[in-house]
DOLUM-251115 format. One record per residue (C-alpha): residue number from 1; residue in three letters; chain; x negated, z negated, y. Coordinates in steps of 0.05 Angstrom, whole numbers, plus 32768, in hexadecimal, padded with zeros to 4 digits. Layout:
<nodes>
NUM;ALA;A;X;Z;Y .
...
</nodes>
This chain:
<nodes>
1;MET;A;8000;8000;8000 .
2;SER;A;7FE7;8010;8046 .
3;ALA;A;7FDC;7FD9;8079 .
4;ALA;A;8014;7FF7;80A3 .
5;ALA;A;8044;7FF7;8069 .
6;ALA;A;8030;7FB0;8056 .
7;SER;A;803E;7F99;809D .
8;LEU;A;8082;7FB9;809C .
9;GLN;A;8092;7F9C;8058 .
10;SER;A;8081;7F57;8071 .
11;THR;A;80B4;7F5B;80A8 .
12;ARG;A;8100;7F58;809F .
13;LEU;A;8118;7F9E;808D .
14;ARG;A;8160;7FB2;809D .
15;ARG;A;818F;7FE7;8083 .
16;ALA;A;81D7;7FF4;8096 .
17;MET;A;8209;7FF6;805C .
18;LEU;A;8250;800F;805E .
19;VAL;A;8273;7FDE;8031 .
20;ALA;A;82BA;7FF5;803F .
21;PRO;A;82DD;8024;8070 .
22;GLY;A;82D2;8007;80B6 .
23;ARG;A;82A2;7FD2;809D .
24;LEU;A;8257;7FD8;80A9 .
25;GLU;A;8225;7FA2;8096 .
26;MET;A;81DD;7F9E;80AA .
27;CYS;A;81B9;7F87;806C .
28;ASP;A;8173;7F70;805C .
29;PHE;A;814F;7F9A;8028 .
30;VAL;A;810C;7FA3;8007 .
31;SER;A;80F3;7FEA;8008 .
32;SER;A;80D4;8005;7FC8 .
33;HIS;A;808E;8021;7FC8 .
34;PRO;A;808E;806D;7FC2 .
35;ALA;A;8087;8088;7F7C .
36;ALA;A;8063;80C8;7F6C .
37;GLY;A;8075;80FF;7F9E .
38;GLU;A;809C;80CF;7FCB .
39;ILE;A;8092;80B8;8013 .
40;LEU;A;80A4;8077;8034 .
41;LEU;A;80BB;8086;807B .
42;GLN;A;80BE;8058;80B6 .
43;VAL;A;80FD;8070;80DA .
44;ARG;A;80F1;807E;8124 .
45;CYS;A;8136;809C;8131 .
46;ALA;A;8177;80A6;810C .
47;LEU;A;81B1;80CD;812A .
48;SER;A;81FB;80BE;8127 .
49;CYS;A;8223;80F2;8101 .
50;GLY;A;826C;8106;80FA .
51;THR;A;8266;8101;80AE .
52;ASP;A;8251;80B9;80B5 .
53;LEU;A;828C;80AD;80E3 .
54;LYS;A;82BD;80CC;80B1 .
55;ALA;A;829F;80A0;807A .
56;TRP;A;82A6;8063;80A7 .
57;ARG;A;82EF;8074;80B6 .
58;ARG;A;8307;8085;8070 .
59;GLY;A;82CE;8086;803E .
60;HIS;A;82AC;80C3;8022 .
61;PRO;A;82BE;80E6;7FE1 .
62;LEU;A;8275;80EE;7FCD .
63;TRP;A;825A;80AA;7FE4 .
64;LYS;A;826F;806E;7FBB .
65;MET;A;8273;802E;7FE5 .
66;PRO;A;824C;8004;7FF2 .
67;THR;A;821D;803A;800A .
68;PRO;A;81E4;803E;803C .
69;LEU;A;81F2;806A;8077 .
70;GLY;A;81CA;809A;80A2 .
71;HIS;A;81AD;80DD;808E .
72;GLU;A;8192;80FD;80CE .
73;PHE;A;814D;80E0;80DC .
74;ALA;A;8104;80E8;80EF .
75;GLY;A;80CB;80B7;80E8 .
76;VAL;A;8083;80A6;80D7 .
77;VAL;A;8065;80A5;8091 .
78;ALA;A;8057;805D;807E .
79;GLU;A;8041;8068;8036 .
80;VAL;A;803A;80A3;8007 .
81;GLY;A;8041;80A6;7FBC .
82;LEU;A;8011;80C2;7F8A .
83;GLY;A;8007;810C;7F8F .
84;VAL;A;8020;8115;7FD6 .
85;THR;A;7FED;8141;7FFA .
86;GLU;A;8015;8163;8031 .
87;PHE;A;8023;8122;8056 .
88;ALA;A;7FF8;80E6;8066 .
89;LEU;A;7FFE;80A0;8084 .
90;GLY;A;8012;80A4;80CD .
91;ASP;A;802D;80EB;80CB .
92;GLU;A;806B;80F7;80F5 .
93;VAL;A;809E;811B;80CB .
94;MET;A;80E5;8136;80CB .
95;ALA;A;8110;8145;808F .
96;ALA;A;8153;815D;8075 .
97;PRO;A;8171;8129;8046 .
98;THR;A;817E;8158;800B .
99;ALA;A;8159;818E;7FE4 .
100;PRO;A;8171;81BD;7FAE .
101;CYS;A;815D;81B6;7F65 .
102;GLU;A;814F;8202;7F61 .
103;ILE;A;8162;8205;7F17 .
104;CYS;A;81AE;81FD;7F15 .
105;PHE;A;81E1;8236;7F12 .
106;TYR;A;81EB;8238;7F5E .
107;CYS;A;81A2;8233;7F71 .
108;GLY;A;8195;826D;7F41 .
109;ARG;A;81C6;8297;7F6A .
110;GLY;A;81A8;8286;7FAD .
111;GLN;A;81E0;8254;7FBD .
112;GLU;A;81B3;8217;7FC5 .
113;ASN;A;81E7;81F9;7FF4 .
114;LEU;A;8213;81EF;7FB6 .
115;CYS;A;81DB;81D1;7F8B .
116;LEU;A;81F9;81A4;7F56 .
117;THR;A;81CA;8169;7F65 .
118;ALA;A;81B9;8170;7FB0 .
119;ILE;A;81F1;8144;7FCC .
120;ASP;A;81ED;8112;7F92 .
121;ASN;A;81A3;8107;7FA3 .
122;MET;A;81AD;8106;7FEF .
123;VAL;A;8181;80D7;8017 .
124;LEU;A;81AC;80A1;8038 .
125;GLY;A;8197;8064;805F .
126;ALA;A;8178;807F;809F .
127;TYR;A;819C;8048;80C5 .
128;GLY;A;8164;801A;80B2 .
129;ASP;A;811B;8009;80BE .
130;MET;A;80FE;802D;8082 .
131;LEU;A;8114;8068;8057 .
132;LEU;A;80FA;8080;8014 .
133;LEU;A;80F8;80CC;800E .
134;PRO;A;80FC;80E4;7FC5 .
135;ALA;A;80CA;8116;7FAA .
136;HIS;A;80FA;8152;7FAB .
137;VAL;A;8109;8147;7FF5 .
138;VAL;A;80C0;813D;8006 .
139;ALA;A;80AD;817D;7FE3 .
140;LYS;A;80E5;81AA;7FFD .
141;SER;A;8105;818D;803C .
142;THR;A;80D0;8165;8062 .
143;PHE;A;80A6;8181;809C .
144;HIS;A;8071;816A;80CB .
145;LYS;A;8091;815B;810E .
146;PRO;A;8071;8183;8147 .
147;PRO;A;804E;8153;8176 .
148;ASP;A;8077;8168;81B3 .
149;LEU;A;80BA;8162;818E .
150;PRO;A;80DA;811E;819B .
151;PHE;A;80F1;80F6;815E .
152;GLU;A;8139;80F9;8177 .
153;GLU;A;813A;8145;8178 .
154;ALA;A;8114;814A;8136 .
155;ALA;A;814C;8121;8116 .
156;LEU;A;817C;815B;8123 .
157;LEU;A;815D;8182;80E9 .
158;GLU;A;8196;8174;80B8 .
159;PRO;A;81D2;8185;80E4 .
160;LEU;A;81AE;81C2;8101 .
161;SER;A;81A0;81DA;80BA .
162;CYS;A;81EB;81D9;80AC .
163;VAL;A;81F8;8201;80EB .
164;VAL;A;81C2;8234;80DA .
165;HIS;A;81DF;823D;8095 .
166;ALA;A;8225;8249;80B0 .
167;GLN;A;820D;827C;80E3 .
168;ALA;A;81E3;82A0;80AE .
169;ILE;A;8223;82A9;8087 .
170;ALA;A;824C;82BD;80C5 .
171;LYS;A;8217;82EF;80DF .
172;PRO;A;8228;82EE;8129 .
173;GLU;A;8216;832C;8150 .
174;SER;A;81FC;832F;8198 .
175;TYR;A;8237;8358;81B0 .
176;GLU;A;826B;8327;8196 .
177;THR;A;8296;82F1;81B4 .
178;ALA;A;8295;82AF;818E .
179;MET;A;82C6;8277;8195 .
180;ILE;A;82B7;8230;817F .
181;ILE;A;82F1;8201;8172 .
182;GLY;A;82D9;81BA;817E .
183;GLY;A;82A8;81A1;81B2 .
184;GLY;A;8285;816C;8188 .
185;PRO;A;823C;816C;8173 .
186;PHE;A;8243;81A2;813E .
187;GLY;A;826B;81CE;816D .
188;LEU;A;8236;81C8;81A2 .
189;LEU;A;81FE;81D5;8171 .
190;HIS;A;8222;8214;815C .
191;MET;A;8228;8228;81A5 .
192;MET;A;81DD;821D;81B0 .
193;VAL;A;81C9;8247;8174 .
194;LEU;A;81F9;827E;8187 .
195;ARG;A;81DD;827F;81CE .
196;ALA;A;8196;8281;81B4 .
197;ALA;A;81A9;82BC;8188 .
198;GLY;A;81C2;82E2;81C4 .
199;VAL;A;820C;82E4;81B3 .
200;ARG;A;8230;8304;81EE .
201;GLN;A;8264;82CE;81FC .
202;VAL;A;826D;8288;81DF .
203;VAL;A;82AE;8263;81EE .
204;VAL;A;82BB;821A;81DB .
205;ALA;A;8303;8202;81D2 .
206;GLY;A;830E;81B7;81CB .
207;ARG;A;8329;8176;81E4 .
208;GLY;A;830D;8140;8212 .
209;LYS;A;82F5;8147;825A .
210;ASP;A;82AF;812F;824A .
211;ARG;A;82A4;815B;820D .
212;LEU;A;82BB;8199;8232 .
213;ARG;A;828F;8188;826D .
214;TRP;A;8254;817F;823E .
215;ALA;A;8263;81C2;821D .
216;ALA;A;8263;81E5;8261 .
217;GLU;A;8223;81C3;8277 .
218;MET;A;8200;81D6;8236 .
219;GLY;A;820F;8220;823B .
220;ALA;A;8256;8233;8227 .
221;ASP;A;826D;8271;824B .
222;ARG;A;82B2;8254;824E .
223;VAL;A;82D5;8215;8238 .
224;ILE;A;831F;8210;8226 .
225;ASP;A;8342;81CD;822C .
226;VAL;A;8376;81D2;81F3 .
227;ASP;A;839D;8197;8210 .
228;HIS;A;83A7;81B7;8254 .
229;GLU;A;83A2;8202;8249 .
230;ASP;A;83C6;8235;821F .
231;ALA;A;838E;823B;81ED .
232;ALA;A;83AF;8273;81C6 .
233;ALA;A;83B7;829D;8205 .
234;ALA;A;8371;828E;821C .
235;ALA;A;8353;82A3;81D9 .
236;ALA;A;837D;82E2;81D6 .
237;GLN;A;8361;82F9;821A .
238;LEU;A;8319;82F6;8201 .
239;ASN;A;82F4;8334;81ED .
240;GLY;A;831D;8363;8218 .
241;GLY;A;835E;8347;81FD .
242;HIS;A;834B;834D;81B3 .
243;GLY;A;8339;8304;81A8 .
244;PRO;A;82F7;82E7;818F .
245;ASP;A;82CF;830B;815A .
246;LEU;A;82B8;82CB;813A .
247;VAL;A;82D7;8285;813A .
248;PHE;A;82B3;8246;8123 .
249;GLU;A;82E1;820C;8110 .
250;CYS;A;82BA;81CC;811D .
251;THR;A;82EF;8195;811F .
252;GLY;A;82FB;818A;80D5 .
253;GLN;A;8345;8184;80E4 .
254;LEU;A;837E;81AE;80C5 .
255;ASP;A;8397;81C1;810A .
256;GLY;A;8352;81DC;811B .
257;TRP;A;8351;8206;80DC .
258;SER;A;8395;8223;80EB .
259;ASP;A;8381;8231;8133 .
260;ALA;A;8342;8254;811D .
261;LEU;A;836A;8283;80F1 .
262;ALA;A;839B;8291;812A .
263;ARG;A;8367;829E;815F .
264;THR;A;833A;82D0;813B .
265;ARG;A;8343;831A;814C .
266;ARG;A;8355;834F;8119 .
267;GLY;A;8318;835C;80EE .
268;GLY;A;82F9;831B;8105 .
269;ARG;A;82D7;82E2;80E0 .
270;VAL;A;82EC;829A;80DB .
271;VAL;A;82B8;8265;80C9 .
272;PHE;A;82D7;8225;80AF .
273;PHE;A;829C;81F8;80BE .
274;GLY;A;82BE;81B4;80C5 .
275;GLY;A;82D2;8194;8083 .
276;CYS;A;8319;8179;8080 .
277;GLN;A;8332;813B;805D .
278;PRO;A;8336;8143;8011 .
279;GLY;A;837A;815D;7FFA .
280;THR;A;8387;8183;803B .
281;MET;A;83AB;81C6;8030 .
282;LEU;A;83A7;8202;805E .
283;SER;A;83E0;8234;8064 .
284;VAL;A;83C7;827C;806D .
285;ASP;A;83F0;82B7;8085 .
286;THR;A;83DC;82E7;804D .
287;ARG;A;83F9;8323;8072 .
288;ARG;A;83CD;8316;80AF .
289;MET;A;8390;8307;8085 .
290;HIS;A;8398;8348;805D .
291;TYR;A;83B0;8379;8092 .
292;ASP;A;8385;835C;80CA .
293;GLY;A;8348;835D;809C .
294;LEU;A;8332;8315;80AA .
295;SER;A;82F4;82F8;808A .
296;LEU;A;82FA;82AE;807A .
297;LEU;A;82B8;8288;8070 .
298;ALA;A;82AE;823F;805D .
299;PRO;A;8264;822E;805E .
300;PHE;A;824D;81EB;8043 .
301;HIS;A;820A;81C8;804A .
302;TYR;A;81CA;81F2;804C .
303;ARG;A;8194;8215;8026 .
304;ARG;A;8148;820C;8029 .
305;ARG;A;8141;8249;8055 .
306;ASP;A;8175;822C;8085 .
307;VAL;A;814D;81EC;808B .
308;ARG;A;810D;8214;8099 .
309;ARG;A;8131;823C;80CF .
310;ALA;A;814E;81FD;80EE .
311;TYR;A;8108;81DF;80EF .
312;GLU;A;80ED;821D;8112 .
313;LEU;A;8125;821B;8147 .
314;LEU;A;8116;81D1;8156 .
315;ALA;A;80CB;81DD;8158 .
316;GLU;A;80D5;8217;8189 .
317;ARG;A;80FC;81E9;81B8 .
318;ARG;A;8128;8223;81CE .
319;LEU;A;816C;8205;81BE .
320;GLY;A;816B;81C8;81EB .
321;ALA;A;818B;81A4;81B0 .
322;HIS;A;8175;8160;81CB .
323;ARG;A;81AE;8165;81FD .
324;ILE;A;81E2;8152;81C9 .
325;ILE;A;81C0;810E;81C0 .
326;ASN;A;81E0;80EA;81FB .
327;ALA;A;81DB;80A0;81E7 .
328;ARG;A;81A6;8072;81CA .
329;ARG;A;81B0;802F;81A8 .
330;LYS;A;8188;7FFE;817E .
331;LEU;A;8194;7FF9;8134 .
332;SER;A;81B2;7FB4;813F .
333;ASP;A;81E8;7FD5;816B .
334;LEU;A;8200;8005;8134 .
335;ALA;A;8247;7FE9;8135 .
336;GLU;A;824B;7FFD;817F .
337;VAL;A;8231;8043;816D .
338;PHE;A;826B;804D;813C .
339;ALA;A;829D;8033;816F .
340;MET;A;8282;8064;81A3 .
341;MET;A;8288;809E;8171 .
342;ASP;A;82CE;8088;815D .
343;ARG;A;82E7;808E;81A5 .
344;GLY;A;82C2;80CE;81B3 .
345;ALA;A;8295;80AF;81E8 .
346;VAL;A;8254;80CD;81CD .
347;LEU;A;823D;810E;81AD .
348;LYS;A;8202;80F3;8186 .
349;CYS;A;81E1;80B0;818D .
350;ALA;A;8198;80A4;817D .
351;VAL;A;8193;8064;8154 .
352;ILE;A;814D;8046;815E .
353;PRO;A;8136;8010;812C .
</nodes>
């Protein structure tokens, strides 16, 4: 064990646990030493996430409670396991919390995002002082953090990877008009990536004065307040009266999915990015889908190449992605962070151990 790791182990280590919906507990824990291929990471920043909020509100179908929370992170290597040569004590790193097995049915067909074991082996527990990264994540999803990239921005690697995957499936073109339903963190990340790709017009439709203001300040060509405007009429006027070529649904609500279908032009593409509550059913006008030639896409998670591209975008510092991190709190204030997210008062909060 390194001297730094020994010093950390001798202090009280904390990790947030979700023990029941709406109930978080800050627990003491003893971190394991890294086994072969693993890394022990001192967390420098973890980011709040809408998935964590949904789990806090109602549980998560893939996470059995009690469960550690937090999966967007960056930090410093405190100890390395046998055989780790790419990373060393003191290295500043950033990582996505999953990696594909590369041998299952889906990985064999290039659908690493659907890997049978990736989510089951997801790294959780970034709301804590220390985090153990398993060998498969170290080997496939961990990167050296560029020196000029702040830990907060580096921690965006996982959500940005999801956005990159969705846009790789959607294939936006520079001459198109794209509409984003939902002005939350994912909606704004989509907006930033579309702007960086040179898409002609990017429109954000959503709720909340602050979120719409943030969207405008961060580069939306137009914002539509769905509570105070005729959103259907506003969308229909886009693109010379044809409607948007491409619609990204980023609310994870059934109304948002229905709106996305209704707003897209003939021959357009709908990207159902936000996951709805289990058991939710969507009604589709089959006549419109068929005769209007709609393409319905539902991307989930990410592939290794998406993580690599997200890393490159962050390293290039062209997105200005740090702008969606608009609050900072200590780990001991995590309950306040979830309360802020629950009332929509923050986009992303940096949680600093």
